[in-house]
C-alpha positions as CSV (number, residue, x, y, z in Angstrom):
1,X,4.8,-206.2,-102.3
2,X,8.2,-206.8,-103.8
3,X,9.0,-210.0,-105.7
4,X,11.1,-212.5,-103.7
5,X,13.8,-214.6,-105.2
6,X,15.2,-217.6,-103.3
7,X,18.6,-219.1,-103.4
8,X,21.7,-219.8,-101.4
9,X,25.3,-218.6,-100.9
10,X,28.0,-220.9,-102.1
11,X,31.7,-219.9,-101.7
12,X,30.6,-216.3,-101.3
13,X,28.5,-216.3,-104.5
14,X,24.7,-215.9,-104.7
15,X,23.1,-218.9,-106.5
16,X,19.4,-218.2,-107.3
17,X,16.8,-220.7,-108.0
18,X,15.3,-218.6,-110.8
19,X,18.3,-216.7,-112.1
20,X,16.6,-216.0,-115.4
21,X,13.6,-214.5,-113.7
22,X,15.8,-212.4,-111.5
23,X,17.8,-211.1,-114.4
24,X,14.6,-210.1,-116.2
25,X,13.2,-208.4,-113.1
26,X,16.5,-206.5,-112.5
27,X,16.4,-205.3,-116.1
28,X,13.1,-203.5,-115.4
29,X,15.0,-201.2,-113.1
30,X,17.6,-200.1,-115.7
31,X,18.8,-196.6,-114.9
32,X,16.9,-196.4,-111.6
33,X,18.2,-196.3,-108.0
34,X,17.5,-199.6,-106.2
35,X,17.7,-201.1,-102.7
36,X,18.8,-204.7,-102.3
37,X,18.0,-206.7,-99.2
38,X,19.1,-210.2,-98.3
39,X,17.7,-212.2,-95.4
40,X,17.6,-215.8,-94.2
41,X,15.2,-218.0,-96.0
42,X,11.7,-218.1,-94.5
43,X,9.5,-221.1,-94.9
44,X,6.6,-221.0,-97.3
45,X,3.1,-220.8,-96.0
46,X,2.3,-223.6,-93.6
47,X,-0.1,-226.5,-94.2
48,X,-2.2,-225.1,-91.3
49,X,-2.4,-221.7,-92.9
50,X,-3.3,-223.3,-96.2
51,X,-6.1,-225.4,-94.6
52,X,-7.4,-222.3,-92.7
53,X,-7.5,-220.3,-95.9
54,X,-9.2,-222.9,-98.1
55,X,-11.3,-224.4,-95.3
56,X,-12.5,-221.3,-93.5
57,X,-11.9,-218.0,-95.3
58,X,-12.7,-219.1,-98.9
59,X,-16.0,-220.9,-98.0
60,X,-17.2,-217.9,-95.9
61,X,-16.5,-215.4,-98.7
62,X,-17.8,-217.8,-101.4
63,X,-21.1,-218.2,-99.4
64,X,-21.4,-214.4,-99.0
65,X,-20.8,-213.8,-102.7
66,X,-23.0,-216.7,-103.8
67,X,-20.2,-218.3,-105.8
68,X,-19.8,-222.1,-105.8
69,X,-16.4,-221.9,-107.5
70,X,-13.9,-221.7,-104.7
71,X,-11.0,-221.3,-107.1
72,X,-12.7,-218.2,-108.5
73,X,-12.9,-216.7,-105.0
74,X,-9.2,-217.5,-104.4
75,X,-8.3,-215.8,-107.7
76,X,-10.4,-212.7,-106.8
77,X,-8.8,-212.4,-103.4
78,X,-5.3,-212.7,-104.9
79,X,-6.1,-210.0,-107.4
80,X,-7.5,-207.8,-104.7
81,X,-4.7,-208.2,-102.1
82,X,-1.6,-209.5,-103.9
83,X,-1.5,-207.2,-106.9
84,X,1.6,-205.1,-107.4
85,X,2.6,-202.9,-110.3
86,X,6.1,-203.0,-111.8
87,X,7.9,-199.8,-112.8
88,X,6.2,-200.1,-116.3
89,X,2.7,-200.2,-114.8
90,X,2.2,-203.9,-115.5
91,X,0.0,-205.6,-113.0
92,X,1.6,-208.6,-111.3
93,X,-0.3,-210.9,-109.0
94,X,1.9,-212.9,-106.7
95,X,1.1,-216.5,-106.1
96,X,0.0,-217.5,-102.5
97,X,2.2,-220.6,-102.9
98,X,5.3,-218.4,-103.0
99,X,4.5,-216.4,-99.9
100,X,6.4,-217.3,-96.7
101,X,4.5,-217.8,-93.4
102,X,4.8,-214.2,-92.4
103,X,3.6,-212.8,-95.8
104,X,0.8,-215.3,-95.9
105,X,-0.4,-214.3,-92.4
106,X,-0.4,-210.6,-93.6
107,X,-2.4,-211.6,-96.6
108,X,-4.9,-213.5,-94.4
109,X,-5.2,-210.5,-92.0
110,X,-5.9,-208.1,-94.8
111,X,-8.7,-210.4,-96.1
112,X,-10.2,-210.7,-92.6
113,X,-10.1,-206.9,-92.1
114,X,-11.6,-206.3,-95.5
115,X,-14.3,-208.9,-94.9
116,X,-15.2,-207.4,-91.6
117,X,-15.2,-203.7,-92.6
118,X,-16.5,-203.9,-96.2
119,X,-18.6,-207.0,-96.1
120,X,-19.8,-207.3,-92.5
121,X,-18.4,-210.8,-92.3
122,X,-17.0,-212.4,-89.2
123,X,-14.1,-214.7,-90.1
124,X,-12.8,-216.5,-87.0
125,X,-9.2,-216.1,-86.0
126,X,-7.3,-219.3,-86.8
127,X,-6.3,-219.6,-83.1
128,X,-9.9,-219.8,-82.1
129,X,-10.6,-222.8,-84.4
130,X,-10.0,-226.3,-83.1
C-alpha cells in the first residue's frame, strides 16, 4: 500500500498538509522512475466502520487468541495487514486512522478472509449486523 498525502490545489499549486513528510518520502525515490497519481479527496474511515472494527472484529479475534488487551490485537492486525516496505527495506505500518473508507473496507475484508481461512472464525458482515 502506498503512502497517501492529502492537500488541496490553490491557484494551480499543490498545497500539502504534510509537505515535510512528502519531501522526505520523495527523497527515498532519488534516481528511480516513479508514477504520480492525484485524485479527489476521499473521506477517512467512517464512524460505523470504526465501531464495527473495534466492536465486532477486534473482540472476536481477541477472544480466539485469548488476549484481553484489545489494543494489542489492533496493533497485531495492523502489522499483519497494513505493513509495507519502502525502497530501502524499512517496514512501515500505516495507521488505520489515515485510511479512507475504501481502504479501510479493504483492510476489514482482508481480516475477515484471513480469520475465516486461517483461524476458522466467522466474522459477520457489517451489513448483517443491526
